[in-house]
C-alpha positions, 0 to 999 in steps of 0.5 A: 471547518475551512480546510485545504486537502492534499492527497492523490490515490483512493486511500485519500479519496475516502478521507476526502469524501468523509470530510465532505459528508461531515460538512467541512468547507473544502476550499482547495484540493492539492493532488498529483498531476495526471498520469498516463495509465491503462492499456492506452497510457492516456492521462488519467486524473487521480481519485482525489481530483475526480472527486473534487471535480465531481463536487465543484472543489477547486483543484491545484496540481503542482509538480513541486511545492518547493519555491527554490525547486525545479518548478518554482512558478508552479509552487508560487501559484500554489502558494498564492491559492493556498494563502487565499483560502485562509484555511483553518487546517490542511489535511494530508493523506498519501499526497506524494509530495514533500511539504516545505515549511511554508506549507506547514505554516500556512493554515492556522492549525497547521497540517494533519496527516492520516498515516496508515500505521501505528507510528513510529512503526512503518514511517514512510511510503508503503506502511500497508505493504510492509506490515503484511510482509513483516507478519504484523498482527495489527496496524492502524491509523495515526492522525499526526500533526505534521512537522518537517521530518518524515512522519515524525510529528506528534500523534493526535489520535491513534486507533488499532486494527487487527491484520487478518491472516487472509488480508492482502494489501487491497483488503487491508487498504480498504479497511484502513481507508475507511478507518482513516476517514472516520478518524480524521472527522473525529479528530476535527470534532474534538480539536484541539487534541492532546499532542503526544511525541512519538517514542524513540523505540520501535521506529521502522521505515516502510520503504517504497516497494521496488519492482525487483522485490517481486521475484520469489526467493524459494529459499525463504520459508513458505510463510515468508513467501505467502506474506510477500504474495499478500503484501505485494498484491496486486502490484508489483506482485510476486513472480517466478519462472517456470520453463522460461516463462514468467508466472505471477503467483497471485494467492497462496497459503503456507503449509506447516511442516507437520501437515499431511500434505508434506510427508515422506511420499512428497519428499521423495519428489523433492529436488530443492526449493521451488520443486513442485511436490503435489498437484491437486484439483485446486492447488500446486504445492511447491517446496520452500526453504526450512522444510516448508511448502506453499499451496499456490491457488491462483496464478497468472501468465504474462499478458493473461488473466488471473486464474484459479490453479485448476483453470490455469493448469488447463492452459499451462500443464505443470507436473510433479517434479517441475521446478520454479526458478527465481525471476532474477533481475525482474 
């Protein structure tokens, strides 16, 4: 099938690779403009652009597709390129630009979106992060016929995926990316697919992660804090302040109230949420809200490397009774 592909990060690259391997004719790739990245802040191509260049696929990088927007010349140029392809369909995966109606109407079969959630739950920009943060037991991929709304189109194909208690955003991302690539190939093999309208019940929005959310709120339960650490890995991460220094908490496990690690002996050192209750060979146990505690097993100083707790403590000694504070305003 002849197609246009629109996407930017690694999640989208996996789908593009699957479509390419399946033998589809990819006439044009749309991706976000190159962005500064790394220590030198040099312009870097997106994962999708790099794949396209490596395989001789034409690339367009408009800053907007709105003909009446801030960059009308770029939008007009992209429109001409897209119309010239005479594509059957456009596949969209984590592209990052709003698609005006003219884009949705250009391909013969419209635009299909690979969305990393079980719609209508977690419409929006950060469905993987928000599913982990909320403690969802499952997520999945929805192949959706796009319309003008925000992830409101009819569902064409859905497959569920369990969320492991150990999953972080990177691990769940990789599972969903592979599933998305497989499912979009399957969808195109069986077109036309039956369209199912999204139910009105159960709608939630996965708002973009704000850097301010990285500050640990020690009044939350240990389970909530652990989920946020897994959800916000690797960026923006979860941070707290100890002795005036910002520390990123990279890996942790919550401890149940009945655990032997939280007993009367530990409670004798308790001085409020954020108090270090115990230090052992592989973890720092910190008091959280609702009488819970979290075992922090990996930490990182500003500008430093992510380290196991034992290695971290060699360069940054911590004692029982020390208190982590919330990184307010971070």
